C-alpha positions in Angstrom: -3.5 65.8 -88.0 -5.2 67.7 -84.7 -4.9 67.2 -81.2 -6.9 68.1 -78.7 -6.0 70.8 -76.1 -8.1 71.8 -73.5 -9.4 75.9 -73.8 -7.2 78.5 -71.7 -8.5 81.5 -69.9 -6.8 83.6 -72.8 -9.3 82.2 -74.7 -7.1 79.7 -76.7 -7.8 76.3 -76.6 -9.9 73.8 -78.7 -8.2 72.1 -81.7 -4.5 72.7 -82.3 -2.7 71.5 -84.8 0.0 69.2 -83.5 1.7 66.2 -84.6 0.6 63.4 -82.7 3.7 60.7 -82.8 1.8 57.7 -80.9 -1.2 57.7 -82.7 -4.9 59.7 -82.4 -5.4 56.4 -79.7 -1.8 56.0 -78.1 -2.4 56.3 -74.3 -0.6 59.9 -74.3 -3.8 61.0 -76.1 -6.0 59.4 -74.2 -4.1 60.8 -71.3 -4.6 64.4 -73.2 -7.6 64.1 -73.4 -9.3 63.0 -70.2 -6.7 64.5 -68.3 -7.9 67.8 -69.6 -11.9 67.2 -67.9 -10.1 67.1 -64.6 -9.7 69.9 -61.9 -6.4 71.6 -62.1 -4.2 70.1 -59.2 -0.8 70.6 -58.1 2.1 69.0 -59.8 2.9 67.0 -56.9 -0.5 64.5 -57.5 -1.7 61.9 -59.6 -4.8 61.7 -61.8 -6.1 58.0 -61.9 -4.8 57.9 -65.9 -1.2 58.6 -64.8 -1.6 56.1 -61.9 -2.9 54.1 -64.2 0.5 54.5 -66.7 2.8 54.2 -63.5 1.0 50.5 -62.8 1.7 49.4 -66.5 5.0 50.3 -66.3 5.4 48.4 -62.6 3.7 45.4 -64.3 6.5 45.7 -67.6 9.2 46.1 -65.0 8.1 42.7 -63.0 8.2 41.0 -66.2 11.8 42.4 -66.4 13.3 41.6 -62.7 11.3 38.0 -63.7 13.4 36.9 -67.2 16.8 37.6 -64.7 15.7 34.4 -62.0 17.7 31.7 -64.1 20.7 34.9 -64.9 21.0 35.3 -61.1 20.7 32.2 -60.0 23.3 31.1 -62.1 25.5 34.5 -60.8 24.9 33.4 -57.3 25.9 30.1 -57.6 29.7 30.8 -58.7 29.8 33.6 -56.6 28.7 31.6 -53.4 31.0 28.3 -55.1 34.0 30.8 -54.9 33.3 32.6 -51.1 33.3 28.7 -50.3 36.7 27.9 -52.1 37.9 30.7 -50.5 36.8 30.0 -46.8 38.5 26.3 -47.3 41.7 28.5 -48.2 41.7 30.7 -44.9 40.5 27.6 -42.9 43.6 25.7 -44.0 46.1 29.0 -43.9 44.5 29.1 -40.5 45.2 25.7 -39.6 49.1 26.5 -40.4 48.6 29.5 -37.8 47.3 27.2 -35.0 50.0 24.3 -35.8 52.3 26.7 -35.2 55.0 25.0 -37.2 57.1 27.8 -38.5 57.2 29.1 -34.8 58.6 25.4 -33.6 61.4 25.2 -36.7 62.5 28.5 -35.9 62.4 28.1 -32.3 64.6 25.2 -32.9 66.7 27.0 -34.9 67.4 29.4 -32.4 68.2 27.0 -29.9 70.4 25.6 -32.0 72.4 28.8 -32.9 72.5 29.3 -28.9 74.0 26.2 -28.0 76.5 26.4 -30.6 77.2 30.0 -29.6 80.9 29.6 -29.1 81.8 28.4 -32.5 83.7 30.7 -34.4 82.3 31.5 -38.0 85.0 28.8 -39.8 83.9 26.2 -37.9 79.9 27.0 -39.0 80.4 25.9 -42.6 78.5 23.6 -44.0 81.1 20.8 -45.0 79.3 20.6 -48.1 78.1 17.8 -50.2 80.9 16.8 -52.3 83.1 16.5 -49.2 80.5 14.1 -48.1 80.1 12.1 -51.1 84.2 12.3 -51.4 84.7 10.8 -47.9 81.7 7.8 -48.2 83.3 7.0 -51.2 86.4 6.1 -49.6 84.4 4.5 -46.8 82.5 2.2 -49.6 86.2 1.4 -51.4 87.7 0.4 -48.1 84.7 -1.4 -46.5 85.0 -3.4 -50.1 88.5 -4.3 -50.1 87.8 -5.5 -46.2 84.8 -7.2 -47.7 87.1 -8.8 -50.4 90.4 -9.8 -48.2 88.6 -11.3 -45.4 86.2 -13.1 -47.6 89.2 -14.8 -49.2 91.2 -15.0 -46.2 87.8 -17.3 -44.1 87.3 -19.2 -47.5 90.9 -20.4 -46.8 90.5 -21.1 -43.8 87.2 -23.3 -43.4 88.9 -25.4 -46.6 86.1 -23.6 -48.9 86.4 -24.0 -52.8 84.6 -22.6 -55.4 82.2 -26.4 -55.9 81.4 -25.9 -52.3 77.5 -24.5 -52.2 76.8 -21.2 -52.9 75.6 -20.7 -48.9 78.4 -21.9 -47.7 80.6 -19.5 -49.5 78.6 -16.7 -48.0 79.1 -18.5 -44.9 82.7 -17.8 -45.4 82.4 -13.8 -46.2 79.8 -13.2 -43.4 83.2 -12.4 -40.7 84.2 -10.0 -43.9 80.9 -8.2 -44.0 80.6 -7.9 -40.0 84.3 -6.6 -40.0 83.3 -3.9 -43.0 80.1 -2.7 -40.7 82.2 -2.5 -37.6 84.7 -0.1 -39.2 81.8 1.9 -40.2 80.0 2.0 -36.7 83.6 2.7 -35.0 83.9 6.0 -37.6 80.4 6.5 -36.2 81.2 6.4 -32.4 84.3 8.1 -32.1 83.5 10.7 -34.6 80.9 12.6 -32.3 83.7 12.4 -29.1 86.3 13.5 -31.0 84.7 16.6 -32.5 84.0 17.5 -29.0 87.3 17.1 -27.8 88.2 19.1 -30.9 85.8 21.6 -30.0 87.2 22.4 -27.0 90.4 22.7 -27.9 89.7 25.5 -30.1 87.7 27.3 -27.3 89.6 29.8 -26.1 90.4 29.9 -22.4 89.0 32.1 -20.1 90.7 34.2 -18.0 90.2 32.3 -14.8 91.3 28.8 -16.2 94.9 27.8 -15.9 97.2 27.8 -18.8 97.5 24.3 -21.1 100.2 22.2 -19.8 103.0 20.1 -20.8 101.3 17.4 -21.2 98.4 17.9 -22.4 99.9 19.9 -24.7 101.7 16.8 -25.5 98.6 15.0 -26.2 97.0 17.5 -28.4 100.7 17.4 -30.7 100.5 13.7 -30.6 96.6 13.3 -31.2 97.3 15.5 -34.5 100.1 13.6 -36.1 99.0 10.6 -35.1 96.6 9.9 -38.8 99.5 11.5 -40.4 102.4 9.2 -38.7 100.5 6.0 -39.5 99.6 6.8 -43.2 103.2 7.7 -43.9 104.7 4.6 -42.3 102.5 2.1 -43.9 103.2 4.0 -47.3 107.0 4.1 -46.7 106.8 0.0 -45.6 104.8 -0.9 -48.6 107.5 1.3 -51.0 110.2 -0.4 -49.3 108.5 -3.6 -50.4 107.6 -3.4 -53.5 110.8 -3.5 -55.5 111.6 -6.9 -53.3 109.0 -8.3 -54.2 109.4 -7.2 -57.8 113.1 -9.0 -57.5 111.6 -12.2 -56.2 108.3 -13.1 -57.3 108.3 -16.0 -54.5 108.8 -14.3 -51.8 105.3 -13.4 -49.3 104.6 -10.2 -48.4 105.6 -10.1 -44.3 102.4 -10.2 -42.3 103.4 -7.5 -39.8 103.3 -5.0 -43.0 99.8 -6.5 -44.0 98.7 -6.0 -41.0 99.9 -2.2 -41.0 98.2 -1.8 -44.3 94.9 -2.6 -43.3 94.7 -1.0 -40.0 95.7 2.2 -42.1 93.0 2.0 -44.0 91.0 1.2 -41.3 92.4 4.5 -39.8 92.0 6.7 -43.1 88.1 5.3 -43.0 87.7 7.1 -39.7 89.3 9.4 -40.2 87.0 10.6 -43.4 83.9 10.1 -41.0 85.4 12.5 -38.6 85.8 14.8 -40.8 82.7 15.2 -42.3 81.0 14.9 -38.5 79.7 18.1 -37.8 76.8 18.2 -34.9 76.3 21.7 -35.7 76.2 21.2 -39.9 73.4 18.2 -39.0 71.8 19.8 -36.4 71.4 23.3 -38.0 70.6 22.1 -41.4 67.5 19.9 -40.0 66.3 22.7 -38.4 66.4 25.1 -41.4 64.9 22.4 -43.4 62.0 22.1 -41.5 61.7 25.8 -41.6 61.8 26.0 -45.1 59.1 23.6 -45.8 57.1 25.0 -43.3 57.8 28.4 -45.6 57.1 26.4 -48.6 53.8 25.3 -47.3 52.9 28.8 -45.9 54.2 30.4 -49.5 51.1 27.8 -51.0 48.8 28.5 -48.8 49.4 31.9 -49.1 49.0 32.1 -53.1 46.3 29.7 -52.9 44.6 31.9 -50.6 44.8 35.4 -52.2 43.4 34.0 -55.6 41.1 32.1 -54.0 39.9 35.9 -52.7 40.5 37.4 -55.9 38.5 35.2 -57.6 35.7 35.9 -54.7 36.1 39.5 -55.2 35.5 39.4 -59.2 32.7 37.4 -58.5 31.1 39.6 -56.0 31.9 42.7 -57.2 30.0 41.3 -61.0 27.1 40.2 -58.8 26.8 43.6 -57.1 27.1 45.7 -60.8 24.5 43.3 -61.5 22.5 44.5 -59.3 22.9 47.9 -59.8 22.5 47.1 -63.9 19.0 45.6 -62.8 18.2 49.1 -60.6 19.0 51.1 -63.7 16.8 49.1 -66.0 13.8 49.1 -63.9 14.0 52.8 -63.7 13.9 52.9 -67.3 11.4 51.0 -67.7 9.1 52.8 -64.8 10.7 56.3 -66.9 9.0 55.5 -69.8 5.0 56.2 -68.4 6.4 59.5 -67.6 8.4 60.1 -70.8 5.8 58.8 -73.4 2.9 59.5 -71.7 2.6 61.9 -68.2 5.1 64.5 -69.0 3.7 65.0 -72.9 0.0 64.8 -71.3 0.2 67.6 -68.9 2.7 69.6 -71.5 -0.6 69.8 -73.4 -3.2 69.6 -71.2 -1.5 72.0 -68.5 -3.8 71.1 -65.4 -0.8 70.6 -63.3 0.7 74.2 -64.0 3.3 75.4 -66.5 6.3 73.5 -64.5 7.3 69.8 -64.0 7.8 68.4 -60.6 10.5 68.7 -58.6 13.5 66.2 -59.4 14.5 63.6 -57.0 18.0 63.7 -56.3 19.4 59.9 -56.9 23.3 60.9 -56.9 24.0 61.8 -53.1 22.8 58.8 -51.5 22.8 58.7 -47.8 23.8 54.9 -47.2 24.1 53.8 -43.4 27.0 51.5 -43.2 25.0 48.3 -42.4 26.0 46.0 -44.6 27.9 46.1 -48.2 24.2 45.7 -49.9 23.0 49.0 -48.4 24.0 51.0 -51.3 22.1 48.9 -53.3 18.7 49.3 -51.1 19.4 52.5 -50.8 19.9 53.1 -54.6 16.7 50.8 -55.4 15.1 53.1 -53.0 15.8 56.1 -54.8 16.2 55.8 -58.2 12.7 54.6 -58.8 11.3 57.7 -57.5 11.5 60.4 -60.3 9.8 63.4 -58.6 9.9 64.8 -55.0 6.7 64.3 -53.3 5.2 61.9 -55.9 5.3 58.3 -54.5 4.4 55.9 -57.3 4.3 52.6 -57.3 7.5 49.9 -57.7 7.8 46.8 -58.9 8.7 43.1 -56.3 12.3 43.1 -56.4 12.2 39.4 -57.5 15.5 38.2 -58.1 16.9 41.9 -57.5 16.6 41.0 -53.6 18.4 37.8 -53.9 21.3 39.8 -55.5 20.9 42.5 -52.8 21.0 39.5 -50.2 23.9 37.7 -51.5 25.7 41.0 -51.9 25.4 41.0 -48.3 26.2 37.9 -47.4 29.3 37.0 -49.6 31.0 39.9 -49.4 35.1 39.5 -49.2 35.5 42.3 -46.6 35.8 39.8 -44.0 37.4 37.1 -45.5 40.4 40.1 -46.6 40.6 41.2 -42.9 40.9 38.0 -41.6 43.4 36.8 -44.2 45.8 39.9 -43.0 45.1 38.9 -39.9 46.6 35.3 -40.6 49.3 36.8 -42.6 50.6 38.9 -40.0 50.4 36.0 -37.4 52.4 33.3 -40.0 54.9 36.4 -40.9 56.0 36.9 -37.2 56.7 32.9 -37.1 59.3 33.3 -39.5 61.2 35.8 -37.5 63.8 35.2 -35.6 65.6 36.7 -32.3 68.2 39.2 -32.7 71.0 37.3 -31.9 70.0 35.0 -33.9 70.2 37.2 -36.9 73.4 38.4 -35.9 74.6 34.8 -35.7 73.1 33.8 -38.9 74.6 36.6 -41.0 78.3 36.1 -39.0 77.8 31.9 -40.3 78.3 33.2 -43.6 75.2 31.2 -45.5 
């Protein structure tokens, strides 16, 4: 097979045997034949046939881009949805920052620590849930015994029996319920002043305070021994009466002994309430609970915002990668005109000289830091031009413009900075004062 080669100054030319892989009616053959009829020109100019090949490549590239419309819409939709979720997650985090729940709870805890700064570490230890359960179990049993005892007492006083209507018997039990409730209320009422008194007693006396007098010391000594003395006295009385009752079952117990027993039971219930009463434990426990709730809420919102931003980052990077991929595909399509037609024809007719045009450098792009899509814009402008000084037609960006627009609009960088600012602000809210840190370490919790 022969191919036409123009006559050269040295006399070469005409028909020479060269392989023609595209067929003798191919565009490359056409460009070789008709390009040879044009005048010699510098390599940085196009002849009409070469421009036609470029325009054809532009048409093919345009079709290629238009085929991505549905795909781009889907990817942009996912990225927009991820961006919306990230914004909502950060809005929730910002509302928490504005509400300052952690700062309020932290300030409340610090205030409690300041109010009870004089308490020794032993007084700051929590009573413990089991001690409270035991104390309130004792109080409940004593209250139940009082209800039963006074119910029978007032039923006898009202001369009611089991044949009476139930509501009459219920009325007979009301005094017992009232007395049991009164016992519990008495414990609640006296627990606070007793705790404050004991706190004042345990506070070290200052150098300017007078020493404790004998009478005050006697009062303290009596108050400390009152409870064990009453319990031991009642225990001794009933230990004395029990053998007498076993020997003579017809003999009744003295009324004063029964009254002493009920008084001792009431005393035990009140002391149980006093022992588990701790204003410091209640206040600091409430403040710490609110601080834990704020911290838990903060952790949930922080994790949610991090997950939303990670999802957005993945979707956004995928969209940006799609933009780079579309630019590369268009470059490959535009390059076909050079690869299959223009450069092989120039090699044969040599009307543009023995050398190819200077390659357009695309590896070192100068990107202005306007937005995150500047790199795509610069790459699109540079990658679609192959040779310096040969500006060739390029396709309309079509869906690629949508990709570039959304890459700039949905860039997660601003949201990352916003989240970092919110996290830093919220972390400060949980920081205690230096004194509070020391007090909490002394607390031993």
